[in-house]
C-alpha positions, 0 to 999 in steps of 0.5 A: 499499500502506498502512502496515499492509499494509507491516507485514504483509509486513515481519513476514513477511520477518522470520519468514523470516530467523529472527525470534525471535518467529516461531520455533514451539515444539517438541513437547517444550515443548508436552508439558511445558505439558500436564504443567504446566511452561510459561511465556510472554512478553508482553515481551522477557525476563520470564515472565508470572505464572501468576496472571494467567491463572487456570485456562485449562481451557475458557477462550476466549482470543483471541491478538491479534497473537500469532501465531508458534506460541509462546504459543497452543500453550501455552494450547491445551496447557493446555485453552484454546479459542484464537482467533488474529488476526494480520496476518502471513500467516507468523505465522498459518501457524506457529500453524496448523502447530503445531496440526496437528502437536500435534492441537488445534483453533484458529481462525485469522484473518489480520486487521487489529486496527485494524479492528472485531474480527470477534467478537460482544460478550463472546466471550472470557474472556482476551485475550493481547496481546504487544507490537504496538500499536507498529505502529499509529498510533491505539491507543485503538480497539483497547482499546475493541474488546478491552473489547467482545469480553471477557466481564464479569470478563474479562482483558486481558493486554498487553505494551507498549513505552515511548518510550525504545525510539524515541530511539536509532539503529539500533546502540542507542548514541546518542540520535538521534530526537525524540519522538514517533516517527511515520514518517507525519509525519516524513521522517527517521523514515520514511527510517530505518525503511525503511533499517534494516528496522524496519517502520513503528512508532510511539512511544506514551506510558505515559499514552496506553497505560494511559489508553486502557485506563482510558477503554475501561472496564478496571480496571488490576489488575497491572503489571510492567516489563521491559528490552529484549532487547539494546542500551544499555538492556538493558546498563544494566538500564533498563526500556523495556517494561511488561506490564499486567493489565486487567480488565473489570469 
């Protein structure tokens, strides 16, 4: 089993244990979104500005590694035509369940974002990409594919974690690990990833994440930072996530 297949099974297991990012929205939240009362996350605690989306009605939107029945139901309620690509069977099943419950259509593909995306050039107006590139080793090809499948003027909304998230122990109290964090090249990183049920995750620098988007052809239009959900970085209000709006010119 390769590390991506392993991560798919780990995420499935997190969903079965009630993982926050695998809990679907309820019917009331969906109805509020239809009335214009809505918010979504790219990072742990801050809402994405509505201005980053524009008018979603009729827009073709790809949720990249965005399963779980949380964000795409909101976008569907606002009139977007949504497609999901996610490696987790349970995350895909959650979106399928909400779509069936609320009566809207969505295209759902259980797939690996490190492979060429199974879409034609310039297929989408928006790509919504919550924190997920930490689960892949080489992120540059993903941004190239995002650029390819976006229409001219299309928007990539992405959430990304910073290296600070990878230096602490499981209790988020003590600096423990030397960077880069790479379980495929460090036995300690691998052993602890398995021990603490972290999945196989990789640290990526800001330069790597923003630079990969710029080199793919994107213009960075806006950015904000965010804190973790818990742990010492959260307690001291130290930002360890960023959200980025990138435009295909």
